[in-house]
Biopython code that builds the backbone (N, CA, C, O; Angstrom):
import numpy as np
from Bio.PDB.StructureBuilder import StructureBuilder

atoms = [
    (1, "MET", "N", (-18.765, -28.474, -87.020)),
    (1, "MET", "CA", (-17.395, -28.281, -86.878)),
    (1, "MET", "C", (-16.869, -27.828, -88.261)),
    (1, "MET", "O", (-17.182, -28.365, -89.324)),
    (2, "THR", "N", (-16.066, -26.816, -88.125)),
    (2, "THR", "CA", (-15.585, -26.096, -89.309)),
    (2, "THR", "C", (-14.391, -27.181, -89.959)),
    (2, "THR", "O", (-13.949, -28.140, -89.327)),
    (3, "LYS", "N", (-14.029, -26.854, -91.180)),
    (3, "LYS", "CA", (-13.060, -27.742, -91.841)),
    (3, "LYS", "C", (-11.762, -27.096, -91.489)),
    (3, "LYS", "O", (-11.624, -25.875, -91.565)),
    (4, "LEU", "N", (-10.811, -27.896, -91.104)),
    (4, "LEU", "CA", (-9.404, -27.534, -90.845)),
    (4, "LEU", "C", (-8.672, -27.287, -91.976)),
    (4, "LEU", "O", (-8.767, -28.130, -92.867)),
    (5, "PRO", "N", (-7.832, -26.162, -92.195)),
    (5, "PRO", "CA", (-6.972, -26.046, -93.366)),
    (5, "PRO", "C", (-6.040, -27.373, -93.389)),
    (5, "PRO", "O", (-5.784, -28.011, -92.368)),
    (6, "LYS", "N", (-5.615, -27.673, -94.543)),
    (6, "LYS", "CA", (-4.843, -28.840, -94.761)),
    (6, "LYS", "C", (-3.394, -28.357, -95.314)),
    (6, "LYS", "O", (-3.238, -27.525, -96.208)),
    (7, "PHE", "N", (-2.339, -29.052, -94.598)),
    (7, "PHE", "CA", (-0.895, -28.706, -94.944)),
    (7, "PHE", "C", (-0.130, -30.058, -95.190)),
    (7, "PHE", "O", (-0.479, -31.127, -94.688)),
    (8, "THR", "N", (0.986, -29.887, -96.044)),
    (8, "THR", "CA", (1.808, -31.091, -96.238)),
    (8, "THR", "C", (3.132, -30.775, -96.024)),
    (8, "THR", "O", (3.601, -29.757, -96.532)),
    (9, "LEU", "N", (3.878, -31.599, -95.256)),
    (9, "LEU", "CA", (5.206, -31.303, -94.931)),
    (9, "LEU", "C", (5.969, -32.244, -96.153)),
    (9, "LEU", "O", (5.633, -33.416, -96.318)),
    (10, "THR", "N", (6.934, -31.656, -96.908)),
    (10, "THR", "CA", (7.543, -32.512, -97.978)),
    (10, "THR", "C", (8.984, -32.102, -97.973)),
    (10, "THR", "O", (9.327, -31.053, -97.426)),
    (11, "HIS", "N", (9.932, -32.989, -98.633)),
    (11, "HIS", "CA", (11.306, -32.715, -98.633)),
    (11, "HIS", "C", (11.465, -31.983, -100.043)),
    (11, "HIS", "O", (11.084, -32.482, -101.102)),
    (12, "ASN", "N", (12.105, -30.676, -99.914)),
    (12, "ASN", "CA", (12.604, -30.084, -101.122)),
    (12, "ASN", "C", (13.893, -30.409, -101.434)),
    (12, "ASN", "O", (14.857, -30.001, -100.786)),
    (13, "GLU", "N", (13.973, -31.206, -102.508)),
    (13, "GLU", "CA", (15.393, -31.734, -102.872)),
    (13, "GLU", "C", (16.330, -30.737, -103.428)),
    (13, "GLU", "O", (17.537, -30.841, -103.213)),
    (14, "LYS", "N", (15.758, -29.624, -104.243)),
    (14, "LYS", "CA", (16.531, -28.646, -104.821)),
    (14, "LYS", "C", (17.266, -27.617, -103.651)),
    (14, "LYS", "O", (18.384, -27.116, -103.774)),
    (15, "LYS", "N", (16.445, -27.462, -102.624)),
    (15, "LYS", "CA", (16.960, -26.542, -101.602)),
    (15, "LYS", "C", (17.473, -27.350, -100.335)),
    (15, "LYS", "O", (17.959, -26.718, -99.397)),
    (16, "ASP", "N", (17.385, -28.623, -100.290)),
    (16, "ASP", "CA", (17.803, -29.612, -99.184)),
    (16, "ASP", "C", (17.164, -29.141, -97.837)),
    (16, "ASP", "O", (17.888, -28.880, -96.876)),
    (17, "ARG", "N", (15.859, -29.038, -97.776)),
    (17, "ARG", "CA", (15.231, -28.644, -96.580)),
    (17, "ARG", "C", (13.576, -29.246, -96.646)),
    (17, "ARG", "O", (13.103, -29.843, -97.613)),
    (18, "TRP", "N", (13.009, -28.995, -95.647)),
    (18, "TRP", "CA", (11.640, -29.539, -95.553)),
    (18, "TRP", "C", (10.575, -28.405, -95.583)),
    (18, "TRP", "O", (10.574, -27.551, -94.696)),
    (19, "ASP", "N", (9.793, -28.392, -96.459)),
    (19, "ASP", "CA", (8.834, -27.281, -96.489)),
    (19, "ASP", "C", (7.391, -27.730, -96.079)),
    (19, "ASP", "O", (6.895, -28.791, -96.460)),
    (20, "LEU", "N", (6.806, -26.888, -95.325)),
    (20, "LEU", "CA", (5.318, -27.024, -94.804)),
    (20, "LEU", "C", (4.458, -26.161, -95.847)),
    (20, "LEU", "O", (4.564, -24.935, -95.817)),
    (21, "THR", "N", (3.661, -26.748, -96.712)),
    (21, "THR", "CA", (2.963, -25.882, -97.626)),
    (21, "THR", "C", (1.324, -26.042, -97.416)),
    (21, "THR", "O", (0.844, -27.174, -97.363)),
    (22, "LYS", "N", (0.549, -24.953, -97.307)),
    (22, "LYS", "CA", (-0.826, -25.128, -97.411)),
    (22, "LYS", "C", (-1.369, -25.791, -98.715)),
    (22, "LYS", "O", (-1.018, -25.313, -99.794)),
    (23, "ASP", "N", (-2.150, -26.793, -98.677)),
    (23, "ASP", "CA", (-2.728, -27.336, -99.799)),
    (23, "ASP", "C", (-3.495, -26.305, -100.778)),
    (23, "ASP", "O", (-4.429, -25.610, -100.377)),
    (24, "GLY", "N", (-3.056, -26.281, -101.970)),
    (24, "GLY", "CA", (-3.429, -25.366, -102.886)),
    (24, "GLY", "C", (-2.465, -24.150, -103.167)),
    (24, "GLY", "O", (-2.595, -23.398, -104.133)),
    (25, "SER", "N", (-1.575, -24.058, -102.298)),
    (25, "SER", "CA", (-0.543, -22.878, -102.545)),
    (25, "SER", "C", (0.781, -23.442, -102.839)),
    (25, "SER", "O", (1.200, -24.507, -102.386)),
    (26, "SER", "N", (1.472, -22.573, -103.709)),
    (26, "SER", "CA", (2.799, -22.992, -104.184)),
    (26, "SER", "C", (3.842, -22.546, -103.195)),
    (26, "SER", "O", (4.915, -23.148, -103.162)),
    (27, "ARG", "N", (3.621, -21.604, -102.442)),
    (27, "ARG", "CA", (4.542, -21.096, -101.492)),
    (27, "ARG", "C", (4.629, -21.771, -100.268)),
    (27, "ARG", "O", (3.542, -21.978, -99.730)),
    (28, "PRO", "N", (5.737, -22.215, -99.617)),
    (28, "PRO", "CA", (5.815, -22.754, -98.478)),
    (28, "PRO", "C", (5.389, -21.927, -97.200)),
    (28, "PRO", "O", (5.842, -20.790, -97.065)),
    (29, "THR", "N", (4.597, -22.422, -96.330)),
    (29, "THR", "CA", (4.276, -21.545, -95.014)),
    (29, "THR", "C", (5.431, -21.413, -94.154)),
    (29, "THR", "O", (5.727, -20.338, -93.632)),
    (30, "ALA", "N", (6.081, -22.461, -93.997)),
    (30, "ALA", "CA", (7.385, -22.577, -93.212)),
    (30, "ALA", "C", (8.396, -23.601, -93.814)),
    (30, "ALA", "O", (8.086, -24.520, -94.571)),
    (31, "SER", "N", (9.663, -23.304, -93.361)),
    (31, "SER", "CA", (10.692, -24.238, -93.941)),
    (31, "SER", "C", (11.557, -24.679, -92.782)),
    (31, "SER", "O", (11.839, -23.913, -91.860)),
    (32, "PHE", "N", (11.925, -25.798, -92.841)),
    (32, "PHE", "CA", (12.894, -26.322, -91.626)),
    (32, "PHE", "C", (14.099, -27.111, -92.411)),
    (32, "PHE", "O", (13.932, -27.672, -93.494)),
    (33, "GLY", "N", (15.346, -27.064, -91.691)),
    (33, "GLY", "CA", (16.363, -27.625, -92.088)),
    (33, "GLY", "C", (16.352, -29.098, -92.080)),
    (33, "GLY", "O", (16.925, -29.686, -92.997)),
    (34, "THR", "N", (15.774, -29.743, -91.166)),
    (34, "THR", "CA", (15.598, -31.252, -91.203)),
    (34, "THR", "C", (14.037, -31.568, -90.715)),
    (34, "THR", "O", (13.319, -30.710, -90.201)),
    (35, "LYS", "N", (13.697, -32.732, -90.923)),
    (35, "LYS", "CA", (12.540, -33.219, -90.557)),
    (35, "LYS", "C", (12.177, -33.069, -89.155)),
    (35, "LYS", "O", (11.111, -32.596, -88.761)),
    (36, "SER", "N", (13.263, -33.562, -88.321)),
    (36, "SER", "CA", (13.104, -33.696, -86.829)),
    (36, "SER", "C", (12.859, -32.239, -86.304)),
    (36, "SER", "O", (12.118, -32.012, -85.347)),
    (37, "GLU", "N", (13.563, -31.225, -87.025)),
    (37, "GLU", "CA", (13.270, -29.970, -86.596)),
    (37, "GLU", "C", (11.809, -29.524, -86.726)),
    (37, "GLU", "O", (11.310, -28.736, -85.923)),
    (38, "ALA", "N", (11.112, -30.069, -87.797)),
    (38, "ALA", "CA", (9.842, -29.651, -88.093)),
    (38, "ALA", "C", (8.800, -30.364, -87.144)),
    (38, "ALA", "O", (7.723, -29.863, -86.820)),
    (39, "THR", "N", (9.256, -31.580, -86.747)),
    (39, "THR", "CA", (8.064, -32.438, -86.118)),
    (39, "THR", "C", (8.346, -32.441, -84.624)),
    (39, "THR", "O", (7.559, -33.049, -83.899)),
    (40, "LYS", "N", (9.423, -31.804, -84.079)),
    (40, "LYS", "CA", (9.752, -31.781, -82.677)),
    (40, "LYS", "C", (9.374, -30.421, -81.935)),
    (40, "LYS", "O", (9.455, -29.379, -82.585)),
    (41, "GLY", "N", (9.007, -30.386, -80.736)),
    (41, "GLY", "CA", (9.055, -29.179, -79.938)),
    (41, "GLY", "C", (7.828, -28.282, -80.397)),
    (41, "GLY", "O", (7.914, -27.102, -80.058)),
    (42, "GLY", "N", (6.819, -28.615, -81.040)),
    (42, "GLY", "CA", (5.729, -27.770, -81.423)),
    (42, "GLY", "C", (6.002, -26.969, -82.497)),
    (42, "GLY", "O", (5.356, -25.927, -82.602)),
    (43, "ALA", "N", (6.961, -27.287, -83.445)),
    (43, "ALA", "CA", (7.374, -26.405, -84.580)),
    (43, "ALA", "C", (6.137, -26.445, -85.587)),
    (43, "ALA", "O", (5.636, -25.393, -85.984)),
    (44, "LEU", "N", (5.691, -27.615, -85.960)),
    (44, "LEU", "CA", (4.501, -27.711, -86.864)),
    (44, "LEU", "C", (3.252, -26.750, -86.336)),
    (44, "LEU", "O", (2.714, -25.895, -87.040)),
    (45, "GLU", "N", (2.879, -27.071, -84.897)),
    (45, "GLU", "CA", (1.781, -26.483, -84.563)),
    (45, "GLU", "C", (1.995, -24.901, -84.581)),
    (45, "GLU", "O", (1.060, -24.188, -84.948)),
    (46, "LYS", "N", (3.047, -24.419, -84.243)),
    (46, "LYS", "CA", (3.390, -22.945, -84.403)),
    (46, "LYS", "C", (3.300, -22.561, -85.754)),
    (46, "LYS", "O", (2.816, -21.470, -86.055)),
    (47, "ALA", "N", (3.767, -23.444, -86.693)),
    (47, "ALA", "CA", (3.746, -22.936, -88.164)),
    (47, "ALA", "C", (2.309, -22.844, -88.698)),
    (47, "ALA", "O", (1.954, -21.921, -89.432)),
    (48, "VAL", "N", (1.466, -23.872, -88.285)),
    (48, "VAL", "CA", (0.043, -23.955, -88.813)),
    (48, "VAL", "C", (-0.717, -22.779, -88.344)),
    (48, "VAL", "O", (-1.639, -22.336, -89.028)),
    (49, "GLY", "N", (-0.357, -22.207, -87.129)),
    (49, "GLY", "CA", (-1.050, -21.103, -86.539)),
    (49, "GLY", "C", (-2.190, -21.273, -85.589)),
    (49, "GLY", "O", (-2.446, -22.425, -85.240)),
    (50, "LYS", "N", (-2.905, -20.298, -85.125)),
    (50, "LYS", "CA", (-3.801, -20.402, -84.004)),
    (50, "LYS", "C", (-5.141, -21.147, -84.445)),
    (50, "LYS", "O", (-5.884, -21.758, -83.677)),
    (51, "ASP", "N", (-5.331, -20.975, -85.924)),
    (51, "ASP", "CA", (-6.545, -21.620, -86.391)),
    (51, "ASP", "C", (-6.415, -23.142, -86.509)),
    (51, "ASP", "O", (-7.435, -23.816, -86.656)),
    (52, "GLY", "N", (-5.344, -23.647, -86.458)),
    (52, "GLY", "CA", (-5.046, -25.101, -86.357)),
    (52, "GLY", "C", (-5.033, -25.657, -87.933)),
    (52, "GLY", "O", (-5.199, -24.935, -88.916)),
    (53, "GLY", "N", (-4.812, -27.020, -87.957)),
    (53, "GLY", "CA", (-4.915, -27.602, -89.434)),
    (53, "GLY", "C", (-4.562, -29.096, -89.255)),
    (53, "GLY", "O", (-4.315, -29.703, -88.213)),
    (54, "SER", "N", (-4.597, -29.505, -90.444)),
    (54, "SER", "CA", (-4.248, -31.077, -90.510)),
    (54, "SER", "C", (-3.103, -31.158, -91.330)),
    (54, "SER", "O", (-3.120, -30.762, -92.495)),
    (55, "VAL", "N", (-2.016, -31.695, -90.738)),
    (55, "VAL", "CA", (-0.734, -31.793, -91.487)),
    (55, "VAL", "C", (-0.161, -33.320, -91.934)),
    (55, "VAL", "O", (0.198, -34.186, -91.136)),
    (56, "LYS", "N", (-0.166, -33.422, -93.239)),
    (56, "LYS", "CA", (0.310, -34.791, -93.712)),
    (56, "LYS", "C", (1.750, -34.623, -93.855)),
    (56, "LYS", "O", (2.259, -33.712, -94.508)),
    (57, "ILE", "N", (2.465, -35.626, -93.156)),
    (57, "ILE", "CA", (3.918, -35.766, -93.229)),
    (57, "ILE", "C", (4.554, -36.803, -94.225)),
    (57, "ILE", "O", (4.321, -38.004, -94.088)),
    (58, "GLN", "N", (5.299, -36.361, -95.153)),
    (58, "GLN", "CA", (5.809, -37.311, -96.045)),
    (58, "GLN", "C", (7.094, -37.809, -95.755)),
    (58, "GLN", "O", (7.794, -37.243, -94.915)),
    (59, "LYS", "N", (7.520, -38.919, -96.429)),
    (59, "LYS", "CA", (8.965, -39.505, -96.197)),
    (59, "LYS", "C", (9.673, -38.816, -97.390)),
    (59, "LYS", "O", (9.039, -38.197, -98.244)),
    (60, "VAL", "N", (10.990, -38.950, -97.405)),
    (60, "VAL", "CA", (11.816, -38.379, -98.481)),
    (60, "VAL", "C", (11.477, -39.012, -99.873)),
    (60, "VAL", "O", (11.729, -38.341, -100.874)),
    (61, "ASP", "N", (10.969, -40.156, -99.998)),
    (61, "ASP", "CA", (10.519, -40.886, -101.077)),
    (61, "ASP", "C", (9.116, -40.414, -101.710)),
    (61, "ASP", "O", (8.740, -40.680, -102.851)),
    (62, "GLY", "N", (8.422, -39.670, -100.760)),
    (62, "GLY", "CA", (7.027, -38.985, -101.267)),
    (62, "GLY", "C", (6.014, -39.799, -100.707)),
    (62, "GLY", "O", (4.891, -39.300, -100.780)),
    (63, "GLN", "N", (6.094, -40.970, -100.141)),
    (63, "GLN", "CA", (5.082, -41.688, -99.484)),
    (63, "GLN", "C", (4.737, -41.137, -98.103)),
    (63, "GLN", "O", (5.619, -40.718, -97.353)),
    (64, "PHE", "N", (3.388, -41.142, -97.762)),
    (64, "PHE", "CA", (2.956, -40.577, -96.704)),
    (64, "PHE", "C", (3.315, -41.245, -95.307)),
    (64, "PHE", "O", (3.074, -42.444, -95.166)),
    (65, "GLN", "N", (3.865, -40.537, -94.298)),
    (65, "GLN", "CA", (4.344, -41.305, -93.182)),
    (65, "GLN", "C", (3.168, -41.231, -91.959)),
    (65, "GLN", "O", (2.880, -42.219, -91.283)),
    (66, "GLU", "N", (2.614, -40.064, -91.805)),
    (66, "GLU", "CA", (1.570, -39.845, -90.821)),
    (66, "GLU", "C", (0.724, -38.648, -90.971)),
    (66, "GLU", "O", (1.100, -37.836, -91.816)),
    (67, "GLU", "N", (-0.272, -38.407, -90.355)),
    (67, "GLU", "CA", (-0.977, -37.262, -90.344)),
    (67, "GLU", "C", (-1.326, -36.655, -89.008)),
    (67, "GLU", "O", (-1.837, -37.430, -88.199)),
    (68, "ARG", "N", (-1.136, -35.371, -88.626)),
    (68, "ARG", "CA", (-1.194, -34.885, -87.315)),
    (68, "ARG", "C", (-2.298, -33.682, -87.492)),
    (68, "ARG", "O", (-2.439, -33.041, -88.533)),
    (69, "THR", "N", (-2.941, -33.521, -86.473)),
    (69, "THR", "CA", (-4.016, -32.493, -86.325)),
    (69, "THR", "C", (-3.664, -31.526, -85.140)),
    (69, "THR", "O", (-3.278, -31.933, -84.045)),
    (70, "TYR", "N", (-3.833, -30.233, -85.460)),
    (70, "TYR", "CA", (-3.489, -29.239, -84.487)),
    (70, "TYR", "C", (-4.664, -28.247, -84.455)),
    (70, "TYR", "O", (-5.065, -27.712, -85.488)),
    (71, "PRO", "N", (-5.226, -28.004, -83.207)),
    (71, "PRO", "CA", (-4.963, -28.501, -82.061)),
    (71, "PRO", "C", (-5.422, -30.053, -81.755)),
    (71, "PRO", "O", (-6.403, -30.461, -82.377)),
    (72, "ARG", "N", (-4.882, -30.783, -80.992)),
    (72, "ARG", "CA", (-5.467, -32.050, -80.791)),
    (72, "ARG", "C", (-6.984, -32.333, -80.546)),
    (72, "ARG", "O", (-7.609, -33.337, -80.889)),
    (73, "THR", "N", (-7.455, -31.202, -79.860)),
    (73, "THR", "CA", (-8.860, -31.317, -79.870)),
    (73, "THR", "C", (-9.651, -31.250, -81.063)),
    (73, "THR", "O", (-10.865, -31.441, -80.980)),
    (74, "ALA", "N", (-9.145, -31.020, -82.084)),
    (74, "ALA", "CA", (-9.846, -30.859, -83.415)),
    (74, "ALA", "C", (-9.712, -32.080, -84.131)),
    (74, "ALA", "O", (-10.264, -32.191, -85.225)),
    (75, "ASP", "N", (-8.966, -33.117, -83.589)),
    (75, "ASP", "CA", (-8.818, -34.520, -84.286)),
    (75, "ASP", "C", (-10.308, -35.037, -84.213)),
    (75, "ASP", "O", (-11.099, -34.876, -83.283)),
    (76, "PRO", "N", (-10.506, -35.687, -85.392)),
    (76, "PRO", "CA", (-11.781, -36.314, -85.396)),
    (76, "PRO", "C", (-11.775, -37.659, -84.632)),
    (76, "PRO", "O", (-10.853, -38.472, -84.697)),
    (77, "LYS", "N", (-12.858, -37.803, -83.928)),
    (77, "LYS", "CA", (-12.938, -38.876, -82.952)),
    (77, "LYS", "C", (-12.857, -40.142, -83.680)),
    (77, "LYS", "O", (-12.434, -41.072, -82.992)),
    (78, "LYS", "N", (-13.149, -40.421, -84.889)),
    (78, "LYS", "CA", (-13.038, -41.766, -85.533)),
    (78, "LYS", "C", (-11.878, -42.037, -86.242)),
    (78, "LYS", "O", (-11.830, -43.059, -86.926)),
    (79, "SER", "N", (-10.771, -41.144, -86.174)),
    (79, "SER", "CA", (-9.624, -41.326, -86.906)),
    (79, "SER", "C", (-8.744, -42.354, -86.078)),
    (79, "SER", "O", (-8.850, -42.561, -84.870)),
    (80, "ARG", "N", (-7.846, -42.966, -86.964)),
    (80, "ARG", "CA", (-6.985, -44.034, -86.250)),
    (80, "ARG", "C", (-5.874, -43.318, -85.347)),
    (80, "ARG", "O", (-5.329, -43.944, -84.438)),
    (81, "GLY", "N", (-5.595, -42.145, -85.592)),
    (81, "GLY", "CA", (-4.491, -41.583, -84.666)),
    (81, "GLY", "C", (-4.963, -40.891, -83.587)),
    (81, "GLY", "O", (-4.177, -40.396, -82.779)),
]
sb = StructureBuilder()
sb.init_structure("model")
sb.init_model(0)
sb.init_chain("A")
sb.init_seg("    ")
for serial, (resi, resn, name, xyz) in enumerate(atoms, 1):
    if name == "N":
        sb.init_residue(resn, " ", resi, " ")
    sb.init_atom(name, np.array(xyz, "f"), 0.0, 1.0, " ", f" {name:<3s}", serial, name[0])
structure = sb.get_structure()
């Protein structure tokens, strides 16, 4: 199995938005007005792209809330989620 690209969804305080950034990159792949905009309706899956990826979602305080894998079929079988 190939390694999935890794992304992180973080709150950008300066611009008051949520940025999805590919790990190792300084520029956001996508930006959202609210966290709920990013996590509902397939928005993250669309932003990650057709190759899929693993997205770590942070809380406003920087702690990790959850991790999602797109597409779901690429989720490792032994993961808790």
